[in-house]
C-alpha positions in Angstrom: -41.8 -32.3 -46.5 -40.0 -35.9 -45.8 -36.4 -36.3 -46.4 -34.3 -39.2 -47.3 -31.7 -37.7 -45.2 -31.3 -34.8 -43.1 -27.6 -33.3 -41.6 -28.2 -31.4 -38.7 -26.2 -28.6 -37.4 -23.1 -28.8 -39.6 -21.2 -25.6 -40.6 -22.3 -25.8 -44.4 -20.1 -24.4 -47.2 -22.1 -23.7 -50.4 -19.1 -24.2 -52.9 -19.6 -20.6 -54.3 -17.2 -19.4 -51.4 -20.2 -17.5 -50.0 -20.2 -17.2 -46.2 -20.6 -20.5 -44.4 -23.0 -20.8 -41.6 -24.4 -23.3 -39.6 -27.4 -25.0 -41.3 -29.6 -28.2 -41.5 -29.6 -30.1 -44.7 -32.5 -32.0 -46.0 -31.6 -34.8 -49.2 -34.5 -36.6 -51.2 -33.5 -38.5 -54.0 -30.2 -37.0 -55.5 -31.0 -33.6 -54.9 -30.4 -31.1 -51.9 -34.0 -30.0 -51.2 -33.5 -28.0 -48.1 -30.9 -25.8 -46.5 -32.2 -24.3 -43.5 -31.4 -22.2 -40.4 -34.2 -24.0 -38.2 -34.1 -27.3 -37.9 -36.3 -29.6 -39.8 -38.8 -32.0 -39.3 -37.5 -35.2 -38.8 -40.8 -37.2 -39.3 -40.3 -40.5 -41.3 -37.0 -39.6 -42.4 -34.6 -42.8 -41.9 -31.2 -41.1 -42.2 -30.5 -38.5 -39.7 -26.9 -37.3 -39.2 -25.7 -35.1 -36.3 -22.9 -33.1 -37.9 -22.3 -30.6 -35.2 -18.7 -29.3 -34.8 -17.8 -30.7 -38.3 -17.8 -29.2 -42.1 -20.2 -30.2 -44.6 -18.8 -29.4 -47.9 -19.4 -30.1 -51.6 -18.0 -33.3 -52.5 -14.7 -32.3 -53.9 -13.2 -32.6 -57.7 -10.0 -34.2 -59.0 -9.4 -32.7 -62.2 -6.2 -35.0 -63.1 -6.6 -38.6 -62.8 -5.7 -41.7 -64.9 -8.6 -43.9 -63.8 -9.4 -44.7 -67.2 -8.4 -48.5 -66.8 -9.4 -48.7 -62.9 -12.8 -47.5 -64.0 -13.7 -50.4 -66.2 -13.4 -53.1 -63.7 -13.5 -51.1 -60.1 -15.7 -48.6 -60.9 -16.3 -47.8 -57.2 -12.7 -45.6 -57.3 -12.9 -46.4 -53.4 -9.4 -44.6 -53.0 -10.8 -41.3 -54.0 -14.2 -41.3 -52.6 -13.0 -42.4 -48.8 -11.5 -38.8 -48.9 -14.5 -36.8 -50.2 -13.7 -36.7 -53.6 -17.2 -37.3 -55.7 -16.1 -36.0 -59.1 -12.9 -37.1 -61.2 -11.7 -36.4 -64.8 -10.6 -39.2 -67.0 -8.3 -38.1 -69.9 -5.3 -36.7 -68.9 -2.0 -36.0 -70.4 -3.3 -37.0 -74.0 -4.4 -40.7 -72.8 -7.7 -42.2 -73.0 -9.4 -45.3 -74.1 -11.8 -44.4 -76.3 -10.6 -45.0 -79.5 -7.5 -47.2 -79.2 -7.6 -51.0 -78.7 -6.5 -53.0 -75.7 -2.5 -53.3 -77.1 -2.4 -50.3 -78.2 -3.5 -48.9 -74.8 -1.1 -51.1 -72.7 1.8 -49.4 -74.7 0.4 -46.1 -73.9 -0.4 -46.5 -70.4 1.9 -49.0 -69.0 5.2 -47.4 -68.7 4.1 -43.7 -69.0 1.6 -43.8 -65.8 3.5 -46.9 -64.3 0.3 -49.0 -64.7 1.3 -53.1 -65.1 1.0 -53.3 -69.2 -0.8 -56.8 -68.9 -3.6 -55.6 -66.7 -4.2 -52.7 -69.1 -4.3 -55.1 -72.1 -7.0 -57.5 -70.3 -9.2 -54.7 -68.8 -9.8 -52.9 -72.1 -10.0 -56.2 -74.1 -12.4 -57.6 -71.6 -14.9 -54.8 -71.4 -14.6 -52.4 -74.2 -17.6 -52.4 -76.5 -17.6 -48.9 -77.7 -16.3 -47.5 -80.9 -17.1 -43.9 -80.1 -17.1 -41.4 -77.8 -21.0 -41.3 -77.2 -20.7 -45.3 -77.0 -18.3 -44.9 -74.3 -20.2 -42.6 -72.2 -23.1 -45.2 -72.2 -20.6 -48.0 -71.6 -19.4 -45.9 -68.2 -23.1 -45.4 -67.2 -23.9 -48.9 -67.4 -21.3 -49.7 -64.6 -22.0 -49.3 -60.9 -19.8 -45.8 -60.8 -18.9 -44.7 -57.5 -18.0 -41.3 -58.0 -18.9 -39.1 -61.1 -17.2 -39.3 -64.5 -16.1 -36.3 -66.5 -13.7 -36.8 -69.3 -11.3 -35.3 -71.8 -10.6 -36.9 -75.5 -6.7 -37.8 -75.7 -4.6 -36.6 -78.4 -2.7 -39.7 -78.3 -5.6 -42.0 -78.3 -7.1 -40.3 -81.5 -3.7 -39.8 -83.1 -2.9 -44.0 -82.6 -6.3 -45.0 -83.9 -6.3 -43.2 -86.9 -2.5 -43.4 -87.9 -1.5 -46.4 -86.1 0.7 -46.2 -83.1 4.1 -47.0 -85.5 3.4 -44.1 -88.1 2.0 -41.9 -85.2 5.5 -41.9 -83.5 7.7 -41.4 -86.3 8.9 -37.7 -86.6 9.0 -37.9 -90.6 5.2 -38.9 -91.0 2.4 -36.4 -91.2 -1.4 -37.3 -90.8 -2.8 -37.9 -94.4 -5.5 -35.6 -95.0 -8.1 -38.4 -94.3 -6.2 -39.1 -90.9 -6.3 -35.4 -89.9 -10.5 -35.3 -90.7 -10.9 -38.4 -88.8 -9.0 -36.6 -85.6 -11.1 -34.0 -85.9 -14.3 -35.6 -86.6 -13.3 -37.9 -83.3 -12.7 -34.4 -81.3 -15.9 -33.1 -82.5 -17.9 -36.3 -81.6 -16.9 -36.2 -78.2 -17.6 -32.9 -77.3 -21.1 -33.4 -79.3 -21.2 -36.4 -76.4 -20.3 -34.3 -73.7 -16.8 -34.2 -72.9 -14.8 -31.1 -71.7 -12.0 -31.0 -74.0 -9.1 -32.9 -74.9 -5.7 -33.1 -73.3 -2.4 -33.1 -75.3 1.1 -34.0 -74.4 4.6 -32.3 -75.5 6.5 -33.5 -72.4 9.6 -35.8 -74.0 9.9 -38.3 -70.9 6.8 -40.2 -71.1 7.7 -43.1 -72.8 5.7 -45.9 -74.5 6.0 -49.5 -73.3 5.7 -52.7 -75.3 7.9 -53.8 -78.3 7.1 -52.4 -81.1 7.7 -48.6 -80.7 9.4 -48.8 -76.9 10.8 -45.9 -75.6 9.3 -43.6 -78.2 7.6 -40.6 -76.8 4.1 -40.4 -76.8 2.1 -39.6 -80.0 0.9 -36.3 -79.0 4.6 -35.2 -78.7 4.8 -35.6 -82.6 2.3 -33.5 -83.7 3.3 -30.6 -85.7 1.6 -27.1 -85.4 -0.8 -27.3 -88.0 -2.2 -30.5 -86.7 -2.7 -28.8 -83.0 -4.3 -25.3 -84.6 -6.9 -27.5 -86.3 -7.8 -29.1 -83.1 -7.2 -26.4 -80.7 -10.0 -24.4 -83.7 -12.6 -27.1 -82.6 -12.1 -26.0 -78.8 -12.1 -22.4 -79.3 -15.3 -22.7 -81.1 -17.0 -24.9 -78.6 -15.4 -23.1 -75.6 -14.1 -26.3 -74.2 -10.8 -27.1 -72.4 -7.3 -28.0 -73.9 -5.3 -29.5 -71.0 -1.6 -29.9 -71.9 1.7 -30.7 -70.5 4.6 -28.3 -72.0 8.0 -30.0 -73.1 9.7 -28.1 -70.2 13.1 -27.9 -71.6 11.6 -26.1 -74.9 11.0 -22.3 -74.4 8.9 -22.6 -77.8 7.1 -25.3 -76.5 6.0 -23.4 -73.1 5.5 -20.2 -75.4 3.2 -22.0 -77.7 1.1 -23.9 -75.2 0.7 -20.7 -73.0 0.1 -18.5 -76.0 -2.7 -20.7 -77.7 -4.9 -19.2 -74.8 -5.1 -15.8 -76.2 -8.2 -14.7 -77.8 -6.3 -11.9 -80.2 -8.4 -11.8 -83.5 -9.7 -15.5 -82.7 -11.9 -17.2 -80.1 -9.7 -17.3 -76.6 -9.3 -20.9 -75.8 -9.5 -22.4 -71.9 -5.9 -23.6 -71.6 -4.6 -25.7 -68.4 -1.2 -26.7 -68.3 0.5 -29.1 -65.9 2.8 -28.0 -63.6 5.1 -29.6 -60.8 4.8 -25.7 -59.7 7.7 -25.0 -57.0 10.5 -27.5 -58.5 13.6 -28.2 -56.5 15.7 -28.8 -59.6 14.5 -24.9 -60.9 13.5 -23.0 -57.8 13.2 -19.4 -59.8 10.5 -20.8 -62.0 7.8 -20.5 -59.0 8.4 -16.7 -59.3 7.0 -16.6 -62.7 4.0 -18.7 -63.1 1.8 -16.2 -61.2 2.7 -13.3 -63.4 2.7 -15.6 -66.9 -1.0 -16.3 -65.9 -1.9 -12.6 -64.7 -0.4 -11.5 -68.0 -2.2 -14.3 -70.5 -5.6 -13.3 -68.6 -5.4 -9.7 -68.6 -4.7 -10.1 -72.6 -7.8 -11.9 -73.0 -7.1 -15.4 -72.5 -8.3 -17.8 -69.9 -5.5 -19.7 -68.7 -4.8 -21.6 -65.5 -1.4 -23.7 -64.2 -2.5 -26.9 -62.7 -0.7 -27.6 -59.4 -0.4 -30.2 -56.5 -1.3 -28.5 -53.2 1.1 -30.6 -51.3 4.6 -31.4 -51.1 5.4 -33.9 -54.2 6.9 -36.8 -52.7 7.8 -39.6 -54.4 8.9 -43.1 -53.8 10.7 -45.6 -56.1 11.5 -49.6 -56.3 15.0 -49.3 -57.4 15.4 -47.5 -60.7 11.5 -47.6 -61.6 10.5 -44.4 -61.3 9.4 -41.9 -64.4 12.1 -39.2 -63.2 14.5 -41.3 -65.0 13.2 -41.1 -68.1 14.0 -37.4 -68.7 18.0 -38.3 -69.1 19.5 -40.3 -71.6 21.2 -42.5 -69.0 18.3 -43.2 -66.8 15.7 -43.7 -70.1 18.5 -46.5 -71.2 18.0 -48.4 -68.3 14.4 -48.0 -68.2 14.4 -49.1 -72.0 15.6 -52.8 -71.0 12.3 -55.0 -69.8 14.7 -57.7 -69.0 16.1 -57.8 -65.8 19.3 -59.4 -66.5 20.2 -57.4 -69.7 19.1 -54.0 -67.2 21.5 -55.3 -64.7 24.5 -55.8 -67.2 24.0 -52.2 -68.2 24.3 -50.9 -65.2 27.2 -52.5 -64.3 29.1 -51.2 -67.2 31.6 -48.6 -66.7 31.0 -46.8 -69.8 27.1 -46.8 -69.1 28.2 -45.5 -65.1 30.4 -42.7 -66.7 27.5 -41.6 -68.7 25.0 -41.7 -65.7 27.5 -39.9 -63.9 27.7 -37.1 -66.5 24.3 -36.8 -66.6 24.1 -36.8 -63.0 26.5 -34.1 -62.3 25.0 -31.6 -65.5 24.6 -28.1 -63.7 22.3 -26.5 -66.3 19.1 -26.8 -68.5 15.5 -27.3 -67.3 14.4 -30.5 -65.4 12.6 -31.9 -63.1 14.4 -34.2 -60.9 17.0 -32.2 -58.5 19.5 -35.4 -59.3 20.7 -34.9 -55.7 21.3 -38.6 -54.5 22.2 -36.9 -51.0 18.5 -36.3 -51.0 16.9 -39.4 -51.6 16.7 -41.6 -48.5 16.5 -45.1 -48.4 13.3 -46.7 -46.4 13.9 -50.5 -47.1 16.2 -52.6 -48.3 17.5 -56.2 -47.3 20.8 -54.5 -46.4 19.4 -53.0 -42.9 22.7 -51.2 -42.5 21.8 -48.2 -45.3 18.0 -47.9 -44.1 17.5 -44.3 -43.3 20.4 -43.4 -45.3 21.1 -41.1 -48.3 22.6 -42.7 -51.4 25.0 -40.1 -50.8 25.7 -41.0 -47.3 26.3 -44.9 -48.5 28.6 -43.4 -51.0 30.7 -41.9 -48.3 30.5 -44.6 -45.8 31.9 -46.9 -48.9 35.2 -44.9 -49.2 34.2 -41.5 -51.3 32.3 -43.7 -54.0 30.4 -41.2 -56.1 26.6 -41.0 -55.3 25.5 -42.6 -58.5 27.9 -45.5 -58.3 26.6 -46.4 -54.8 22.9 -46.0 -56.2 23.6 -48.5 -59.1 25.5 -50.8 -56.9 22.5 -51.1 -54.8 20.2 -51.4 -57.7 22.2 -54.2 -59.3 22.4 -56.0 -55.8 18.6 -55.7 -54.5 16.4 -54.7 -57.3 13.0 -53.7 -56.8 13.6 -54.8 -52.9 15.3 -51.7 -52.8 13.0 -48.8 -52.0 13.7 -45.3 -51.4 12.0 -41.8 -51.5 12.7 -38.0 -52.1 10.4 -34.8 -52.7 10.9 -33.4 -56.1 8.7 -30.4 -55.4 6.3 -28.1 -53.3 8.8 -28.6 -50.2 8.8 -25.0 -49.5 5.6 -24.0 -47.4 5.8 -20.3 -48.3 5.3 -21.1 -51.9 2.3 -23.5 -51.4 0.8 -21.0 -49.5 1.1 -18.5 -52.4 0.1 -21.3 -55.2 -2.8 -22.0 -53.0 -4.2 -18.7 -53.3 -3.6 -17.8 -56.6 -6.4 -17.6 -59.1 -4.4 -18.0 -62.0 -3.4 -21.6 -60.1 -6.1 -24.8 -60.3 -5.6 -27.6 -57.5 -5.4 -31.1 -58.5 -2.8 -33.2 -60.5 -3.1 -35.7 -58.1 -2.5 -38.5 -60.9 -5.2 -40.9 -58.9 -4.8 -44.3 -60.4 -1.6 -44.2 -61.6 2.2 -44.4 -60.5 0.8 -47.1 -57.7 4.2 -47.7 -56.3 5.4 -44.1 -56.7 3.1 -41.8 -55.0 -0.4 -41.1 -52.9 -2.4 -37.9 -53.5 -5.9 -39.0 -53.0 -6.2 -36.9 -50.0 -4.4 -33.8 -51.7 -8.1 -31.7 -51.0 -7.8 -32.6 -47.2 -4.3 -31.5 -47.0 -5.1 -28.4 -48.5 -8.0 -27.7 -46.3 -5.7 -28.4 -43.2 -3.4 -25.7 -44.3 -5.8 -23.1 -44.5 -7.5 -24.2 -41.1 -3.9 -24.2 -39.6 -3.2 -21.1 -40.6 -6.2 -19.4 -39.7 -5.7 -20.9 -36.2 -2.4 -19.7 -35.9 -3.6 -16.2 -36.6 -2.0 -16.0 -40.1 -5.0 -16.6 -42.5 -3.9 -16.6 -46.5 -7.2 -17.7 -47.6 -10.8 -18.1 -46.1 -12.3 -21.3 -45.4 -14.9 -20.4 -47.7 -12.6 -19.4 -50.6 -10.3 -23.0 -49.7 -13.6 -24.9 -50.2 -14.6 -23.3 -53.3 -11.1 -23.8 -54.9 -11.5 -27.6 -54.3 -15.2 -27.6 -55.8 -17.2 -25.0 -57.4 -14.5 -23.3 -59.2 -13.3 -25.8 -60.8 -16.7 -27.3 -62.1 -17.7 -23.7 -62.9 -14.6 -23.8 -65.4 -14.8 -27.3 -66.6 -18.3 -26.5 -66.9 -20.0 -29.7 -65.2 -22.8 -30.1 -62.9 -20.7 -30.5 -59.7 -18.9 -28.6 -56.7 -22.1 -26.9 -55.3 -24.3 -27.4 -52.1 -27.4 -25.7 -52.3 -31.2 -26.3 -52.7 -31.7 -28.0 -56.0 -28.0 -29.0 -56.6 -27.0 -32.7 -57.1 -26.5 -34.2 -53.5 -22.5 -35.0 -53.7 -21.2 -34.1 -50.2 -18.6 -34.9 -47.7 -18.7 -34.5 -43.8 -15.4 -33.4 -42.6 -14.1 -33.6 -38.9 -11.6 -30.4 -38.5 -10.6 -32.1 -35.3 -9.1 -35.3 -37.6 -7.1 -32.8 -40.2 -4.0 -34.1 -38.3 -0.9 -35.8 -39.2 -2.8 -39.1 -40.2 -3.3 -37.1 -43.7 0.5 -37.5 -44.1 1.0 -41.4 -43.1 2.6 -43.7 -45.6 0.2 -46.6 -46.3 -0.2 -49.4 -48.9 -3.0 -51.4 -50.0 -3.5 -54.1 -52.6 -5.2 -53.8 -56.0 -7.5 -56.9 -56.9 -7.6 -56.0 -60.1 -3.9 -55.8 -60.8 -3.3 -59.2 -59.1 -3.4 -57.6 -55.6 -0.4 -55.2 -56.3 0.0 -53.2 -53.4 -0.1 -49.4 -53.8 0.4 -46.4 -51.9 -2.3 -44.9 -50.4 -3.7 -42.3 -47.9 -5.5 -43.2 -45.0 -6.9 -40.7 -42.2 -10.3 -42.4 -41.5 -11.0 -39.9 -38.7 -10.9 -37.1 -40.9 -14.3 -37.8 -43.1 -17.2 -38.9 -41.3 -19.6 -39.4 -44.2 -19.6 -38.9 -48.2 -22.7 -38.8 -50.1 -22.8 -39.2 -53.9 -26.4 -38.7 -55.7 -28.1 -38.5 -52.1 -26.6 -42.0 -51.3 -24.2 -42.6 -48.2 -21.4 -44.3 -49.8 -18.3 -44.1 -47.4 -18.0 -42.6 -43.7 -15.4 -43.0 -41.0 -13.0 -45.7 -43.1 -16.0 -48.2 -44.1 -17.3 -48.2 -47.3 -21.4 -48.7 -47.8 -22.6 -51.8 -49.3 -23.9 -50.2 -52.4 -20.2 -48.4 -53.1 -19.2 -50.2 -56.5 -22.6 -52.5 -56.5 -25.3 -49.4 -57.6 -24.2 -46.8 -59.4 -24.0 -43.6 -57.3 -21.9 -41.2 -59.9 -22.8 -40.7 -63.2 -21.2 -39.2 -66.3 -21.2 -35.5 -66.3 -21.4 -34.1 -69.9 -20.3 -30.6 -70.1 -22.7 -27.8 -70.0 -20.9 -25.5 -72.1 -23.0 -24.5 -75.3 
């Protein structure tokens, strides 16, 4: 038998959690054709890779991205591929570009996902030729995709397309019977075309950009119970997925979304909810996540939390960070797009009193810990404040309130003031517990969004490092086989897509990982320009020694820090249609 590629002597993981073993793997076309304990005949094989001492794993899956804009003009999606990600899901958080036009897409994505609005509009306006989900898939498949793509249909997308953005974001407006029917038809058509499900949103600090509806929450948040039930009923019948973000300040919202998974007197609904997990601002929440999932699934549901398995560290330029949207004074500043007006507001004493009151409030559910003593300045024209927290700066300035110290520096330096903090997943023992919890899915990277705020493109490698380090320290909490399964086959099987496995007959999407380089380089800070966004410098991850090779569809696309010429020029990935019938 002849092969296009042979991978020799690597530690092979099948993605199903089976015991790993030294194996020789033969690829031909886009498939794995042989997994053998014995060496393969290399005669005529043009590409033989020595993988002794390395891990050969199925390509990892990123279940939560916002690549919906980037994929249209830069379909290589190199920042994920370089870390062994070979499949990404689009359409998270109720946002997709299937039905809305360019301007509405700019308003929906621009502020919520911190993707420059002008570039969203330009990309959709330039590329969009589709009017339906089926046509959208066809358009994607005509692009030179790097990784495989799967997708959810965004509730805010179809609501905006049918009602118009203004009507879709008014509390007093309900969809007409015709509009409701059109939304249901759009969802049904998307599921028929192969979408894995629908994403919805109830989180109230995701705000709209632009002028017409600026600072209103996403259209999905205005949907009432009847509208949601009718859309969910379609997902139930088709056994497809609901991804949603609850309003964390509302017990009713959380209860409605979690209980929707139950199948009592109806079909159960596959439900996955966004979660910041071990939140500094609410440290007790992590204790109830596991029991909630166990209880729901024991009662017949099919429920998972989405969890980022690394510390949730965020950076900000000035006040430009989504966490300020969750309280009134912060949202008021971000509402003002004009910098002069914003600075005037931040210098106003009555506004500062408001901000201090919001900051000092001790009660209520929230994401940001609101502690400027836990916010380090990393860059500023005033060198004297670099390396200090805003709280320390306030103390050095005569006991100034931390809020005033922060606002003074923002007014003085604008976006040239850069700082960081960790808002969740800061306690290693809970990262360990959540990483092993079957009611938790590993993901939530937000890849392609928040370009100046965070970089979790290599979350899978960082999780494997945690598992490997624990094993070597004699304190294992998960086997490496199970860890690989959690990042690959477990996710593929739950979402119903052809990915995540590395057995004879499976699609040849894989990564070769060098465990010797699962080191501190995984945590290093790095930036890289995005040509598509006028070379805006975005946060990225750079750990070139960790991934020796990435194959997608049987083709070598990346390795040792360098993209292969075919990545982004030839189509290696494909659109993965749901296999759930």
